N, C-alpha and C positions, 0 to 999 in steps of 0.2 A: 571462558570459552573464547578462543581466538576467532576473529571475524574472517570469514572465507568468502570466496566468490564461486558462483555457479559455473564460470568459465575460467580457464587458464589463459594466460597471454597468448599462447600458441593457438588455442581453440578460438579465441577472439579474432586473431589474425585470419584464420581460415573462414570465419563467418562474415566478417565485415566487408563492405564494398569499398572501404577506404583504401587507397593505394598503400602498399607496404612501405614505400619511401616516406609517406607522411607519418605513419606510425613510428618508423625508425627515427625520423627527425624529432618527434616529440620525446621519444625515449632518450635520445642523445642529449636533448636540451634539459629534460627533467627525468632522470632515471627513476623508474617505478611509478610514473604518473598513471599509465594505463591500468596497471594492476590495482593501484589505489582506487581509481574510479570504478573498476569492476567490483571491488569489494564494497564500496560505498553504494553503488547502484543495486547490488544484490541485497544489501541491508534495507535499502529503500523499498524494494519489491516485497521483502519479508514484512516490513512494517505496514505496508499498505494492505497486505493480504492476511495478516495474522488473525484478525477477528473471525474470518470465515474458513480459512484453510489451514492445514497442518504445515507449518513452516518451522525451521528451514526445510526446504525440499531436499531430499537426500542427494548426495553428490558423490557416489561411488561408481566403480566400474560396473558392478552388478545392478545398481539401482540409480541411474542418472536422473537429474532433475527433468521435469517436463520440458518438451521441446519449445513450447510457447514461452516459458519463463526464460530460456536461453535466448530466444529471439528478442524478447523485450529488453533483456540485459544488453545484448549486442547493439540494438538501436540506440538505447540511452547512452551507452558508452561511446559509440561512434561520434555522437554530437560533441561529447566532452573532448575527445581527441581532436576533432575538427576545430573546435573553438580554441583549443590550446595551440594548435598549429597556426591558426589565423585563417580568416575567411574573406574571400573576395565577394562583396555583396552582389555582384553580377554573375556569379558562378551558379549555373543551374543545377549542377551536381550537389553543391552544398545545400541548396534549397530543398532538394529531394531528401537528403540525409536528415535535415532538420524536420521536414514534414513526416518522415518515417518515425522519428523519435517522438514527435507530438502524437502520432497515431498510437504508438506503443503506450504512452502515458494514458491516453484515453481508454485503450483496451484494458490496461491495468486497473484504472478506476472503475470501469464497467464490471470487471471481474470481482472487485472488492464490494461493489454496491448491489450487485445483481440479486434478485430474489430467487431466480432459478439459475442453476449453474450453466453459464454460457461457455465456460471453458472447463475442460476435463482435468480438474485439479483435485487432489485428495482433500476432502472436507474434514474439519475437526469433528471428533466424536467424544471429546472429554466433557466433564462437567463444567469446566470453565469457559466453554464456548459461549460466545455472546448471543444475545437474542436475535441477532441478524440471521443466524442459522437455526436457532431453536424455534423462534416464533412465539406466539402466545400473547395474551393480554398484558398490557403494561400496568394496569391498575384495575381495581374492582371495588364497588361500594354498593350498599343497599340503603344508604341513608337518604331519607326524604329531604327535599330542599327546605321543608318547614321545621325540621328537627332543631335547627339552630334558633329559630324564633321561640319554640317551646321551651328550650333550655334557658334562653334569655328571660322569658316570662317567669319561670320558676325561680331563677336567681333574683329577679326584681322583687318578687313576693317575699322571699326570705329576707332580703335587705330592708324592705318596708316594715316587716314584722319586728325586726331587731333594731330598727332605727339606725342602721349602719349602712352607708353606701361605700362604694369603692372609690 
C-alpha cells in the first residue's frame, strides 16, 4: 500500500499561512519536499491515533478526512517547510507558526491518550482495538497471599520425608 497524504500540495498551499513565495522557494530548491513531508506527517498522525481510532482516515471526494486532522497536518508541515526555507530567530511570524505546530502535536497526543473522545474522530470497533478504547481489568486473581507459604511448606515436608532437597 503506497503512503498517501491527507492533503495535496495544492490543498496545503490554500490552508497554510506561509507565503506562497516561501513554499515555491523550498520546492525549487528540493523538488517534492513539501509533498514528502505531507506524507510523512500523515503517517505520523496515523501512527499516533491507530490504537484508538480507525486510520487511515478516508481521503476521497465523497468521504474526506476530518477537518481537525487536515489542520494538524497543515500546522506540522508548515514548520517543516519553514525550517527548510530557513528561519530568522527574531521573526514573530515564525514563532507563531512553530507555536501552532506545537499546539497541533499536543492536541494530537491528547486525542490519542484521552479517555473520553475530545475530538470527533471515528473510533475503532474491531476486535484488535487496544484496551485504551475497550477498557476493563488488566488482571484478576483470587489467590491469597498465604498460598505461596502453604505451597512452600508442603514441598518442604515432602523433601524432608524423602531426604532429598533441592
